[in-house]
C-alpha positions as CSV (number, residue, x, y, z in Angstrom):
1,M,153.8,76.6,100.4
2,D,150.2,77.5,99.4
3,H,149.1,77.3,95.7
4,L,146.5,78.9,93.6
5,I,145.5,77.0,90.4
6,K,144.0,79.5,88.0
7,N,141.5,79.0,85.1
8,T,141.3,75.3,85.1
9,Q,138.5,72.8,84.4
10,I,137.6,70.9,87.6
11,V,136.4,67.3,87.1
12,N,134.5,66.3,90.2
13,E,131.4,64.4,91.2
14,G,129.9,64.0,87.8
15,K,130.5,67.5,86.5
16,I,133.2,69.7,84.9
17,I,133.3,73.3,86.0
18,A,135.6,76.2,85.2
19,A,137.1,77.7,88.3
20,D,140.1,78.6,90.3
21,I,141.2,76.6,93.4
22,L,143.1,77.8,96.4
23,L,145.2,75.3,98.4
24,H,146.2,76.4,102.0
25,N,147.8,74.4,104.8
26,G,147.5,71.2,102.9
27,R,143.8,71.5,102.2
28,I,141.4,72.9,99.6
29,E,140.5,76.3,101.0
30,K,138.3,77.7,98.2
31,I,136.8,76.8,94.9
32,A,135.4,79.7,92.9
33,P,135.8,81.8,89.7
34,N,138.5,84.5,89.8
35,I,140.0,83.9,93.2
36,S,142.5,86.5,94.4
37,T,144.4,86.5,97.6
38,Q,146.7,88.9,99.5
39,N,148.6,86.0,101.0
40,A,151.8,84.7,99.5
41,V,150.9,81.9,97.1
42,T,152.5,80.1,94.2
43,E,150.2,80.6,91.2
44,I,149.9,77.8,88.6
45,S,148.1,78.2,85.3
46,G,145.5,75.5,84.6
47,E,144.6,77.1,81.3
48,G,143.7,74.4,78.8
49,K,144.0,71.6,81.4
50,Y,141.7,69.6,83.6
51,L,142.0,69.1,87.4
52,L,141.0,65.8,88.8
53,P,141.1,64.4,92.3
54,G,144.3,62.4,92.8
55,V,144.1,58.8,91.9
56,I,143.7,56.3,94.8
57,D,145.1,52.9,93.9
58,D,143.7,50.3,96.3
59,Q,146.1,47.5,95.2
60,V,149.8,47.8,94.9
61,H,152.9,45.7,95.8
62,F,155.8,48.1,96.5
63,R,157.9,45.1,97.7
64,E,159.4,46.6,100.9
65,P,160.6,45.0,103.1
66,G,162.5,42.0,101.9
67,L,162.0,42.2,98.1
68,T,163.7,45.5,97.4
69,H,165.7,44.2,94.5
70,K,162.4,44.5,92.6
71,A,161.1,47.8,94.0
72,E,161.0,50.0,97.1
73,I,158.4,52.3,98.7
74,A,160.5,55.3,97.7
75,T,160.9,54.4,94.0
76,E,157.4,53.2,93.4
77,S,155.7,56.0,95.3
78,A,157.7,58.5,93.2
79,A,156.5,56.7,90.0
80,A,153.0,56.8,91.5
81,V,152.9,60.6,91.9
82,A,154.4,61.0,88.4
83,G,151.4,59.2,87.2
84,G,148.9,61.2,89.2
85,V,148.4,58.6,91.9
86,T,148.3,60.5,95.2
87,T,147.4,57.5,97.5
88,F,148.2,53.8,97.5
89,M,147.2,50.8,99.5
90,D,150.0,48.2,99.7
91,M,149.7,44.5,100.1
92,P,151.0,42.2,102.9
93,N,153.0,39.6,100.9
94,V,156.4,41.1,101.6
95,N,159.3,39.4,103.5
96,P,158.5,39.0,106.3
97,P,154.8,39.1,105.5
98,S,152.6,41.7,107.4
99,L,151.0,39.2,109.7
100,T,151.4,41.1,113.0
101,R,150.5,44.6,114.0
102,S,154.2,45.3,114.8
103,L,155.4,44.3,111.4
104,L,152.6,46.4,109.8
105,E,153.6,49.4,111.9
106,E,157.2,49.1,110.7
107,R,155.9,49.6,107.1
108,Y,153.9,52.7,108.1
109,T,157.1,54.1,109.7
110,R,159.1,53.5,106.6
111,A,156.5,55.0,104.3
112,A,156.4,58.2,106.4
113,Q,160.1,58.6,105.8
114,C,160.2,58.2,102.1
115,S,156.8,58.3,100.3
116,P,155.6,61.5,98.5
117,A,152.2,59.8,98.2
118,N,149.7,59.0,100.9
119,F,149.7,55.4,102.1
120,S,147.9,52.6,103.9
121,F,148.9,48.9,104.3
122,Y,146.7,45.8,104.5
123,M,146.9,43.4,107.3
124,G,147.7,39.9,106.0
125,V,145.9,36.7,107.0
126,S,147.4,33.2,107.4
127,N,145.8,30.1,108.7
128,D,146.9,30.9,112.3
129,N,146.9,34.6,113.0
130,A,143.1,35.3,113.3
131,D,143.3,36.8,116.7
132,E,146.0,39.3,115.6
133,V,144.0,40.2,112.5
134,L,140.8,40.8,114.5
135,S,142.6,43.2,116.9
136,I,143.4,45.9,114.3
137,D,142.0,49.4,114.6
138,P,139.6,49.8,111.6
139,Q,140.1,53.6,111.5
140,K,143.9,53.2,110.9
141,I,144.1,50.2,108.5
142,C,142.7,50.1,104.9
143,G,141.6,46.5,105.2
144,I,142.4,42.8,105.7
145,K,143.9,40.9,102.8
146,I,143.1,37.2,102.2
147,F,144.7,35.2,99.4
148,M,142.0,32.6,98.6
149,G,144.4,31.1,96.1
150,S,148.2,30.5,96.1
151,S,149.0,33.6,94.0
152,T,152.0,34.7,96.1
153,G,154.2,33.1,98.6
154,N,152.9,31.1,101.5
155,M,149.9,33.2,102.4
156,L,147.2,30.9,101.0
157,V,144.3,30.7,103.5
158,D,142.5,27.4,103.0
159,D,141.4,26.6,106.5
160,I,137.6,26.8,106.5
161,S,137.3,27.5,110.2
162,T,139.8,30.4,109.9
163,L,137.9,31.9,107.0
164,E,134.6,31.6,108.8
165,H,136.0,33.2,111.9
166,I,137.5,36.1,109.9
167,F,134.5,36.7,107.7
168,R,132.2,36.6,110.8
169,N,134.2,39.0,113.0
170,A,136.2,41.2,110.7
171,P,136.2,44.8,112.1
172,T,136.9,46.3,108.6
173,L,136.8,45.5,104.9
174,I,138.1,42.2,103.7
175,A,139.9,42.3,100.3
176,T,140.3,38.9,98.6
177,H,142.4,37.4,95.8
178,C,140.1,34.7,94.5
179,E,141.5,31.8,92.5
180,D,140.8,28.2,93.3
181,E,144.0,26.3,94.2
182,Q,142.8,22.8,93.3
183,T,141.6,23.9,89.9
184,I,144.9,25.6,89.1
185,L,147.0,22.6,90.2
186,H,144.8,20.2,88.1
187,N,145.2,22.4,85.0
188,L,148.9,22.8,85.7
189,E,149.5,19.0,85.8
190,I,147.7,18.7,82.4
191,A,150.0,21.4,80.9
192,K,153.1,19.7,82.3
193,E,152.1,16.4,80.8
194,K,151.8,18.0,77.4
195,Y,154.7,20.5,77.5
196,G,157.1,19.3,80.3
197,E,159.1,22.2,81.6
198,D,158.6,24.3,78.4
199,I,155.0,25.4,79.1
200,P,154.3,28.3,76.6
201,M,153.1,31.6,78.1
202,H,149.8,31.5,76.3
203,M,148.8,28.6,78.5
204,H,148.6,30.9,81.5
205,P,144.9,31.7,81.1
206,I,144.1,28.0,80.5
207,I,146.0,27.0,83.7
208,R,144.5,29.8,85.8
209,N,141.2,29.7,84.0
210,E,137.7,31.0,84.4
211,E,136.6,28.1,86.5
212,A,139.4,28.8,89.1
213,C,138.2,32.4,89.3
214,I,134.4,31.8,89.6
215,R,134.7,28.9,92.1
216,S,136.8,31.0,94.5
217,S,134.9,34.3,94.0
218,S,131.6,32.5,94.5
219,F,132.9,31.0,97.7
220,A,134.0,34.4,99.0
221,V,130.8,36.1,98.1
222,G,128.8,33.2,99.7
223,L,130.8,33.6,103.0
224,A,130.3,37.4,102.9
225,K,126.5,37.0,102.4
226,K,126.3,34.4,105.2
227,H,128.1,36.7,107.7
228,G,127.2,40.1,106.5
229,T,130.9,40.9,105.8
230,R,132.1,44.0,104.1
231,L,133.9,42.3,101.1
232,H,135.9,43.8,98.3
233,V,136.9,41.3,95.6
234,L,140.1,42.3,93.8
235,H,141.1,42.1,90.1
236,I,138.0,40.6,88.6
237,S,139.1,39.1,85.3
238,T,136.2,37.1,83.8
239,A,132.7,37.8,82.5
240,D,131.7,34.7,84.5
241,E,132.1,36.5,87.8
242,L,130.1,39.6,87.0
243,S,126.8,38.0,88.1
244,L,128.1,37.9,91.6
245,F,127.9,41.7,91.9
246,D,125.0,44.1,92.0
247,N,124.8,47.4,90.2
248,A,121.3,48.3,91.5
249,I,122.5,49.1,95.0
250,P,124.0,52.6,95.6
251,L,127.7,52.2,96.2
252,H,127.6,53.6,99.7
253,D,125.1,50.9,100.7
254,K,126.9,47.9,99.1
255,R,128.4,45.3,101.4
256,I,130.1,43.5,98.4
257,T,132.1,45.5,95.9
258,A,134.5,44.6,93.1
259,E,137.6,46.0,91.4
260,V,138.9,45.7,87.9
261,C,142.6,46.2,87.1
262,I,143.9,48.2,84.2
263,H,145.7,45.3,82.5
264,H,142.5,43.3,82.3
265,L,140.8,46.2,80.6
266,H,143.8,46.7,78.2
267,F,145.3,43.3,77.3
268,D,143.7,40.0,76.2
269,A,145.0,36.5,75.4
270,D,146.0,37.5,71.9
271,D,148.7,39.7,73.4
272,Y,150.7,36.8,74.8
273,E,152.2,36.2,71.4
274,R,153.8,39.7,71.4
275,S,154.3,40.4,75.1
276,G,154.8,37.0,76.5
277,S,155.8,36.9,80.2
278,R,155.5,40.7,80.5
279,I,151.7,40.3,80.8
280,K,151.8,37.2,83.0
281,W,149.6,38.2,86.0
282,N,147.5,36.4,88.5
283,P,144.6,36.3,87.8
284,A,145.5,35.8,84.1
285,V,144.8,38.1,81.2
286,K,142.1,36.0,79.4
287,D,140.2,35.9,76.1
288,K,139.1,39.2,74.6
289,H,135.4,38.6,75.2
290,H,136.1,39.0,78.9
291,K,137.8,42.4,78.3
292,T,134.7,43.5,76.5
293,K,132.4,42.4,79.3
294,L,134.7,44.0,82.0
295,W,134.4,47.4,80.3
296,E,130.6,47.1,80.1
297,A,130.5,46.1,83.8
298,L,132.8,49.0,84.8
299,L,130.6,51.6,83.1
300,N,127.3,50.2,84.3
301,G,128.3,50.1,88.0
302,T,128.8,46.4,88.4
303,L,132.5,46.9,88.9
304,D,133.2,49.7,91.3
305,V,136.8,50.8,91.0
306,I,139.9,50.7,88.8
307,A,143.3,49.7,90.3
308,T,146.6,48.5,89.0
309,D,147.8,45.5,91.1
310,H,151.2,47.1,90.5
311,A,153.6,44.2,91.1
312,P,157.1,44.7,89.7
313,H,159.8,42.0,89.1
314,T,163.2,42.4,87.5
315,L,163.5,41.7,83.8
316,E,165.8,38.8,84.7
317,E,163.0,37.2,86.7
318,K,160.4,37.9,84.0
319,T,162.5,36.2,81.3
320,K,162.6,32.9,83.0
321,K,160.6,29.9,81.8
322,Y,156.9,29.7,82.7
323,M,157.2,27.7,85.9
324,Q,160.0,30.0,87.3
325,C,158.6,33.3,85.9
326,P,156.8,35.3,88.6
327,S,153.4,36.8,87.9
328,G,152.9,40.6,88.0
329,G,154.1,43.7,86.3
330,P,154.5,47.5,87.0
331,L,151.7,49.8,86.1
332,V,151.2,52.5,88.8
333,Q,152.9,55.3,86.8
334,H,150.7,54.7,83.7
335,S,147.2,53.9,84.9
336,L,145.7,57.4,84.7
337,A,147.5,58.1,81.4
338,M,146.0,54.9,80.0
339,M,142.5,56.0,81.0
340,L,143.0,59.4,79.5
341,D,144.0,57.7,76.3
342,Y,140.8,55.6,76.4
343,H,138.9,58.8,77.0
344,H,140.1,60.0,73.6
345,K,139.0,56.7,72.1
346,G,135.5,57.2,73.4
347,K,135.6,54.4,76.0
348,I,135.2,56.5,79.2
349,T,134.5,60.1,80.2
350,L,136.7,62.3,82.4
351,E,133.9,62.3,84.9
352,Q,133.9,58.5,85.0
353,I,137.7,58.4,85.4
354,A,137.4,60.6,88.5
355,E,134.6,58.4,89.8
356,K,136.2,55.0,89.3
357,M,139.8,56.0,90.2
358,S,139.1,58.4,93.1
359,H,135.5,58.9,94.3
360,H,134.5,55.3,94.4
361,V,137.7,54.1,96.1
362,A,137.3,56.7,98.8
363,T,133.7,55.6,99.3
364,C,134.4,51.9,99.2
365,F,137.1,52.2,101.9
366,R,135.5,55.1,103.8
367,I,138.7,57.1,103.4
368,A,138.5,60.3,105.5
369,E,138.5,63.6,103.7
370,R,140.0,62.5,100.4
371,G,139.0,61.3,97.0
372,F,136.9,64.4,96.1
373,I,137.6,68.0,95.2
374,R,135.7,69.7,98.1
375,E,136.5,72.7,100.3
376,G,138.0,71.5,103.5
377,Y,139.3,68.2,102.1
378,F,143.0,67.4,101.8
379,A,144.4,68.8,98.6
380,D,145.3,65.6,96.7
381,L,145.0,66.7,93.1
382,V,146.3,66.0,89.6
383,L,146.4,68.5,86.7
384,V,146.4,66.9,83.3
385,D,146.9,68.0,79.7
386,T,144.5,65.8,77.8
387,E,146.0,66.7,74.5
388,K,149.7,65.9,75.1
389,N,151.1,63.1,73.0
390,W,153.9,61.0,74.3
391,T,155.3,57.5,74.2
392,V,156.1,55.1,77.0
393,S,159.9,54.4,76.9
394,A,162.7,53.3,79.1
395,D,163.8,57.0,79.3
396,N,160.6,58.1,81.1
397,I,159.9,55.0,83.3
398,L,160.5,55.6,87.0
399,Y,159.9,52.0,88.3
400,K,163.0,50.5,90.0
401,C,162.7,47.5,87.7
402,G,163.2,49.8,84.7
403,W,160.6,48.3,82.4
404,S,156.9,48.4,81.5
405,P,154.6,46.1,79.6
406,L,153.5,49.3,77.8
407,E,156.9,50.2,76.3
408,G,156.4,51.7,72.8
409,M,152.7,52.6,73.5
410,D,151.7,56.0,72.3
411,M,149.6,57.9,74.8
412,R,147.4,61.0,74.4
413,G,147.0,62.7,77.8
414,A,149.6,63.3,80.5
415,V,150.0,64.5,84.1
416,T,151.6,67.9,84.4
417,H,151.3,68.6,88.1
418,T,150.5,66.4,91.1
419,F,149.7,67.7,94.6
420,V,149.6,65.6,97.8
421,N,148.3,67.3,100.9
422,G,148.7,70.6,99.1
423,K,152.4,70.0,98.4
424,L,153.5,70.0,94.8
425,V,155.2,66.6,94.4
426,F,155.4,66.4,90.6
427,A,155.9,69.1,88.0
428,H,157.8,69.8,84.8
429,G,158.4,66.1,84.3
430,K,160.2,65.7,87.6
431,V,159.3,64.4,91.1
432,Q,159.6,67.4,93.3
433,A,159.5,65.8,96.8
434,E,161.0,62.7,98.4
435,N,158.3,62.4,101.1
436,G,155.3,64.2,102.5
437,G,152.6,61.5,102.1
438,M,150.4,60.9,105.1
439,R,148.9,57.8,106.7
440,L,145.3,57.4,105.7
441,T,142.5,57.4,108.2
442,F,139.1,55.9,107.8
443,D,135.5,56.9,108.8
444,R,134.4,53.6,110.2
């Protein structure tokens, strides 16, 4: 089905222009004022709305296989397109973890069956699978994921020779979770001596503190500089780490890039009193001065992209005591809406939202023919009503886990239509398609 979006405001590559846009055979065929066509198309009014490139989220945990009591590719990708996220990149810490090419390909097969959003999956690294990692095809895989900290499961990579080997020979981008394990364990022992088994949630940013982040991030950046590695440091959470990154180099030429997550821009340590375990993430949400500096770095080009680290758990799991409570929370349905709300608060422009959530992600990862509104590109698009007021509630949450740390938050700005490969996958408040997403390819 082809579509013609009429009379909309197109937000793309630093500009907003009034135009129509014709979608044909899954791609953007034409952008121009007053398009008319003799072919059969479905016409959609964009009057009073803005059209942005679909959001590309470079860090999600959709939990399949093995952890599907928390989430599934089908449920979370449906939530994604409802929030204007047309493309996701999923992490390898599932069960079994994605440590071989065959296990990775099983996830691609599953996503092709059930995801309305486009997809890619990271290859995981352990201390003993370097040869498998280095054999991947860089045009078919978004990147290599290394946990340089024990954030999740048993995928901590702490063997120095393995790290040197991967950083020296990686055929594609390396994405790292950076927290220093020894620093965290030391801080945890201090907390256990003081509180026993009843560690309060507000201790989380003290246990997983600034030192843990900067020590690990500095180590990763040092390795990347030594070997000329293409490194992408995930979820930067501290002002301390910002000096590791350069905003003077054009993004296309950067060898080392950095991501900030929506929760580190929105929450701060004062929120533990109200939200408790619902905002327990790794790296931790920290003191509010970090949030201020992260916003500054995002807007001045030091931080390159916005992601969610969408990582759902059941409410039963999240209500356990500190030591048993897993870190992570669901956000992929709400990231764009949050940014639209911040737009109204004067924190970020629509052009910057498109840049940080779409253009820059496509550039960082060298995604082929996506992330921009250009003739000939795949038609991954999101139409938004920036004036619509609504409230996050259990009634409109699509995550399988059924909750959000944002419940009760009033939003100004909402997704009205989402297109993936030219297919209308979300409209009228409903997900319209159960599949249709495509595997990403990369220009490397």
